[in-house]
C-alpha positions in Angstrom: -0.3 -0.1 0.3 1.3 3.4 -0.6 -0.9 6.0 1.5 -1.3 9.8 0.9 -1.8 11.1 4.6 -2.9 14.8 4.1 -3.0 16.9 7.7 -0.4 14.3 9.2 1.2 16.6 11.3 -2.3 17.9 12.8 -3.6 16.4 16.2 -5.9 13.5 14.6 -3.5 13.0 11.4 -0.1 12.5 14.0 -2.3 10.5 15.9 -3.1 7.9 12.8 0.4 7.9 12.0 1.1 6.7 15.0 -1.6 3.9 14.3 0.4 3.0 11.2 3.7 2.9 12.2 2.5 0.4 14.9 0.0 -1.5 12.8 1.3 -0.9 9.3 4.7 0.0 9.1 4.9 -2.2 5.7 2.6 0.5 4.0 4.8 3.2 2.1 3.2 6.3 3.9 3.6 10.0 2.2 2.5 13.3 4.6 1.7 16.3 3.4 1.0 18.9 5.6 1.4 22.8 5.4 2.3 23.2 8.5 0.2 26.2 9.5 -0.5 27.6 13.2 -2.0 23.5 14.3 0.9 21.5 12.3 3.4 20.6 14.7 5.9 18.1 12.8 7.4 17.4 16.8 3.8 15.7 17.0 5.6 12.9 14.8 9.2 12.8 16.3 9.1 9.0 17.4 8.4 8.0 14.1 10.8 9.4 12.0 13.0 6.5 11.9 10.1 4.8 10.1 12.1 4.0 7.1 8.6 4.2 4.5 7.8 7.2 5.8 8.4 11.0 4.1 7.2 13.9 5.0 6.7 16.6 2.3 5.3 20.5 3.4 3.1 21.7 0.9 -0.4 23.2 0.1 -3.2 20.8 -0.6 -4.7 23.9 -2.5 -1.5 23.6 -4.4 -2.4 21.8 -7.9 1.5 22.3 -9.6 3.5 21.0 -6.1 0.7 18.2 -5.7 0.6 16.9 -9.7 4.5 16.4 -9.1 3.6 14.2 -6.3 1.0 12.1 -7.4 2.9 11.5 -11.1 6.0 10.0 -8.7 4.3 8.2 -6.7 0.9 6.4 -7.4 -0.7 6.6 -4.8 -3.2 3.6 -3.9 -5.2 5.4 -1.5 -5.7 8.8 0.0 -6.7 9.7 3.3 -7.4 13.5 3.5 -7.3 15.3 7.2 -6.2 18.3 5.9 -8.4 20.9 7.3 -9.1 24.0 9.1 -11.1 22.7 12.3 -11.8 24.9 15.2 -15.1 26.4 15.1 -14.2 29.9 16.8 -11.5 30.6 14.1 -13.7 30.1 11.7 -16.3 32.3 12.7 -13.5 35.0 13.0 -11.7 34.2 9.6 -14.5 32.0 6.9 -12.4 32.5 4.1 -9.7 30.7 5.1 -12.3 27.4 5.6 -13.4 28.3 2.1 -10.0 27.7 0.7 -8.7 25.0 2.9 -11.7 22.8 3.5 -13.4 23.0 0.3 -11.0 24.2 -2.7 -8.2 22.0 -1.2 -10.8 18.6 -1.3 -11.2 19.4 -4.7 -8.0 20.0 -5.9 -7.1 16.5 -4.1 -10.5 14.8 -5.6 -9.6 16.5 -9.2 -5.6 14.9 -8.8 -7.0 11.3 -7.0 -9.3 11.1 -10.3 -6.3 12.1 -13.2 -3.9 9.6 -11.3 -6.6 6.8 -10.8 -5.9 6.4 -7.0 -7.8 3.8 -5.8 -9.1 4.6 -2.7 -10.0 8.4 -1.2 -11.2 8.5 2.1 -12.5 11.9 3.6 -11.9 12.3 7.5 -15.2 15.0 8.0 -17.2 15.9 11.6 -20.6 14.9 13.2 -20.9 18.5 12.9 -22.3 18.9 9.3 -25.4 17.5 10.7 -26.2 20.4 12.6 -27.4 20.4 16.1 -29.5 18.2 17.9 -31.9 18.5 20.4 -32.5 16.3 24.0 -33.4 13.1 22.2 -32.3 11.3 18.9 -28.9 10.3 17.3 -27.0 11.6 14.4 -27.3 9.0 11.5 -25.8 8.5 8.1 -29.1 9.5 7.0 -29.5 12.7 9.2 -30.0 15.7 6.7 -26.6 17.7 6.6 -27.6 21.1 8.2 -24.3 22.9 8.9 -24.3 26.0 11.4 -21.0 27.1 11.2 -18.7 28.6 8.6 -16.5 25.5 9.8 -19.5 22.8 9.2 -20.5 25.0 6.5 -17.1 24.0 4.6 -16.7 20.5 6.0 -20.6 19.8 4.1 -19.2 21.0 0.9 -16.1 19.2 1.1 -18.5 16.1 2.0 -20.6 17.0 -0.7 -17.9 17.1 -3.2 -16.3 13.7 -2.4 -20.3 12.2 -2.5 -20.5 13.9 -6.3 -16.7 12.7 -7.2 -18.2 8.8 -6.5 -21.4 9.8 -8.1 -20.1 11.2 -11.0 -17.3 9.7 -12.0 -16.9 6.6 -10.2 -14.2 6.9 -7.7 -14.2 5.0 -5.1 -14.5 7.3 -2.1 -15.4 7.4 1.9 -16.4 9.4 4.4 -16.3 9.2 7.5 -17.9 11.8 10.5 -17.0 11.7 14.0 -17.7 13.0 16.8 -15.8 15.1 19.4 -11.5 13.5 19.8 -9.4 13.8 22.8 -6.1 12.7 23.4 -2.7 13.6 23.0 -1.1 16.0 20.7 -4.3 18.7 20.7 -4.1 22.0 20.1 -4.2 23.8 23.3 -7.3 25.6 21.6 -9.7 22.7 21.8 -11.8 22.2 24.8 -9.6 19.7 26.7 -6.3 20.5 26.4 -7.2 24.4 26.7 -9.1 23.6 30.2 -6.0 21.3 31.3 -3.5 24.2 30.4 -5.0 26.8 32.1 -6.0 24.9 35.3 -2.3 24.3 35.5 -1.9 27.9 35.2 -3.9 28.6 37.6 -5.8 30.9 34.9 -9.6 31.5 34.3 -11.4 28.7 32.7 -13.8 30.2 30.0 -17.0 28.2 29.6 -19.1 29.5 27.0 -22.6 30.1 27.9 -24.4 28.2 30.7 -21.6 24.9 29.9 -24.6 22.8 29.0 -23.6 22.3 25.4 -23.6 18.6 25.2 -20.6 16.5 23.4 -20.1 13.1 22.3 -16.3 12.3 23.5 -14.0 9.9 21.4 -10.7 8.8 22.4 -8.4 9.9 19.3 -6.8 6.4 18.9 -10.4 4.6 19.2 -11.1 7.0 15.9 -8.0 6.5 14.2 -8.9 2.7 14.0 -11.7 3.0 12.5 -10.6 5.3 9.7 -8.2 2.3 9.4 -11.0 -0.2 9.5 -13.1 1.9 6.8 -9.8 2.2 4.8 -9.4 -1.3 4.5 -12.9 -2.8 4.5 -15.3 0.0 3.9 -17.7 0.0 1.2 -17.2 2.1 -1.6 -19.4 5.8 -1.5 -20.6 5.2 2.0 -20.3 7.2 5.3 -19.5 6.0 8.7 -20.1 7.1 11.7 -17.9 7.3 14.6 -18.7 7.4 18.2 -17.3 7.1 21.7 -21.2 6.8 22.8 -20.2 9.4 25.7 -22.3 12.4 25.9 -21.3 14.8 28.8 -22.2 18.1 29.2 -18.9 20.5 28.4 -19.1 21.8 32.4 -18.9 18.7 33.4 -16.0 17.9 31.4 -14.1 21.1 33.1 -15.2 20.4 36.2 -14.2 16.5 36.1 -10.8 17.8 35.0 -10.0 20.4 38.0 -11.2 17.5 40.2 -8.4 15.0 38.8 -6.1 18.2 38.9 -6.8 19.2 42.2 -7.8 22.5 41.4 -10.7 24.3 42.4 -14.2 24.9 40.6 -13.5 28.9 41.7 -11.0 29.0 38.5 -14.2 28.6 35.9 -15.5 31.5 34.2 -18.9 31.9 32.5 -18.5 33.5 29.5 -20.7 34.6 26.7 -21.5 32.3 24.0 -20.3 32.2 20.7 -22.9 32.8 17.6 -24.8 29.8 16.7 -23.3 27.6 19.3 -24.9 24.0 18.7 -26.6 22.8 22.2 -26.0 18.7 21.7 -24.3 16.8 19.4 -24.7 12.2 19.5 -23.3 9.7 17.1 -25.1 6.8 16.1 -22.3 4.3 15.4 -24.2 1.0 14.6 -23.6 1.1 10.8 -19.4 0.7 11.5 -19.8 -1.0 14.8 -21.9 -3.7 12.4 -20.4 -3.6 8.9 -17.1 -3.4 9.7 -16.8 -4.8 13.7 -14.9 -1.6 14.9 -15.6 -0.8 18.9 -14.0 1.6 21.1 -10.9 0.8 23.5 -11.2 3.0 25.6 -13.8 4.3 28.3 -14.1 8.1 28.7 -12.7 7.8 32.4 -9.5 6.4 32.2 -9.0 8.2 28.8 -9.2 11.4 30.2 -6.9 10.5 32.5 -4.5 8.9 30.3 -4.7 12.5 28.4 -4.4 14.6 31.3 -1.3 12.7 32.5 -0.1 13.2 28.8 0.2 16.8 29.0 1.7 16.5 32.5 4.5 14.4 30.8 5.1 16.6 28.1 5.3 20.1 29.2 7.9 20.3 27.0 6.0 20.0 23.9 3.0 22.1 25.0 5.0 25.4 26.1 6.6 24.8 22.7 3.0 25.0 20.8 2.3 28.1 23.3 3.8 30.9 22.0 3.0 33.0 18.5 0.0 33.0 16.8 -1.2 31.0 19.4 -0.8 33.5 22.0 -2.2 35.8 19.6 -5.2 34.1 18.5 -5.9 33.7 22.6 -6.3 36.8 23.4 -8.1 38.2 21.0 -10.7 35.3 21.2 -10.9 35.6 24.9 -10.1 38.7 26.4 -12.9 40.3 26.2 -15.2 37.6 26.9 -13.4 36.8 30.5 -14.1 40.7 31.1 -17.7 40.7 30.5 -17.4 37.0 32.1 -18.4 35.7 35.7 -17.8 33.1 38.8 
């Protein structure tokens, strides 16, 4: 297998590469990543000795550069992780999300079609389905109803993947996951942000009442689901991947504080972000029954292991918390914290 992984220096992509190194080291793998703010080659130091692995710094929107790569390598499959992924950032700069998530995916599809890549797997999100009420779960047939610029861009990318399957007969698969957590996650997302702020005794900003509910999925479980879909999924299908672990955001924050031995007085309720979806919940019956995937991590052990990882990798954390992240954090939260309350 010769595999192209895009966005492999990011959170989920790097965890996927670690899984391949451990269990598919005979594959030839090329990782293309532009190394924007959340792309970090320090995530991949443990696999630098992998003889079948190579990193290429490139933009998935740069068709000229990628054409040379596709022509030279003759890939068997593509797994597309490359995306702008943070909802808050998409509210501030939606045009970047359109470029990377939509134009970038379309560029990859065009090249995959031209060079007859055997399988194209699009890594997507449950956010394309919109928001749930108090009951029900997202299934693969739930209508798409994105509510943020991020999820709108991901929805558009998913629909291009669907169109290339139906129009051109390409072998495509789309996976849609719930909220991931685990090692190497950039500390703008809820769990690593709260861990870092708690360790520094800084305020923990919680949107609204903190009662927005997410289904939490340990990242290695997600990566194993992607791998089984890549190897055994049916062409043209969508597979939902969820952890069967719905939790309100405020409960996640309180559990982190409890594990770290920090007081709940650090919590600050801040004005909610625009269009904040109330609840996500995944029905993963299809991938469980058809492909035999099951999550291996419980949330209680997974969260504790994640906190332990951040405690044991302080150098990695400090290297991340510079430059663009600091500027973004100040812009995103300073005014909200000033308007917030304990």
